[in-house]
N, C-alpha and C positions, 0 to 999 in steps of 0.2 A: 504494499500499499504506500502511496506517496502522500506525504503530508504538506499542506500548504505553508509557505513561509509566513511568519507573523507580519501583521500590518505595521507600518512605521508608527511610532508614537507621535501623537500630535501635541504641540505645545499649547498651553492655555494662553489665550489672548484676551486681554481686557476689552478689546474692540468688539469681540463677539458678544460679550455681555452687554456692552453699550448698545450695539445695534439691536440686540434682542429686546432690551428695555425700550428702545425707540420704536420697535415694531409693535410691542404691546401698547405703548402710549398712543401710537397712531390708530390702532384698532379701537381703543377705548374712546378716543376723541370722535372716531367715526360712529361708534355705537351711540354716543351721547348726542351727536348732531342728528342722527337718524331718529332717535327717540324724541328729540325736541320737535323735529319736523312732523313726525307722525302725531304727536300730541296736538300740535296746532291744527292738524287735519282731522282731529277727533278720533284717532286710532291709537290703541295701546296694545303692543305685543307683550304678553306676560312674561316671556322667558328670554329676553334679550340678554346676551352675555358675551364675553370674549373668551375664546378658547385658544390654547397653545399646545404644542406637542411637548410638554415637559418631559424630561428624561427621568421618569420616576422608577424605572426598573434598571437593574444592573445587568449588562450582558453576561451571559453564562460563560462565554469564551474569553472573558477578560482575565489576563494573567495575574493582575493584582488589583486590589481595591483602589489604589491611587489612580491607575489608568482608567478604571471604570467611572470614577467620580470626577475626572478632569473636565468632562463636558456635561455634567449633570444639570447645570443651570442655563445652558445655552438654549435660545429660542430661535428656531429657523423661520417661523412665521407666526402670525396671530390672525385669527379669523373672528369676524363678528358673527356670532351664532344667533339667528333670529328665533329659533325655537318653533313650536307649533302654535297654531291659532285656529279659532273656530271658523266655520264657513262665513258667518256674517262679517267677521273681522277681515277675512280674505277678500270678500266682495268690497268692503269699505276701502281697503288698500288698493284694489284694482281700480275703483272709481277715482280715488285720489290721484293715482298715477295717470289715468286717462285724462282727468281734468287738467293736470299739470302739462301733459303733452299738447293739449288743445290750446294752450296760451301762446 
């Protein structure tokens, strides 16, 4: 059997943490702006949130815990999660969008 060579170790970069924080801040600002706009249109989505792919699990093939935790706080992206809504809210949202397009 052939064994794969180990992957090179990555060095921890503070820029990765800063860019991750900026991505989360951008998503939170977008969520808040959307919530404000929806409120003005008389619409409330009950489960709006920001989601990120937090590294909350340790890779099983990591050779040591230091390597596994090197990138534990990095955020690759942040998404505005709109959640689910009732049919009347979906219709209200569609109407608000359509009215906005008509302007």
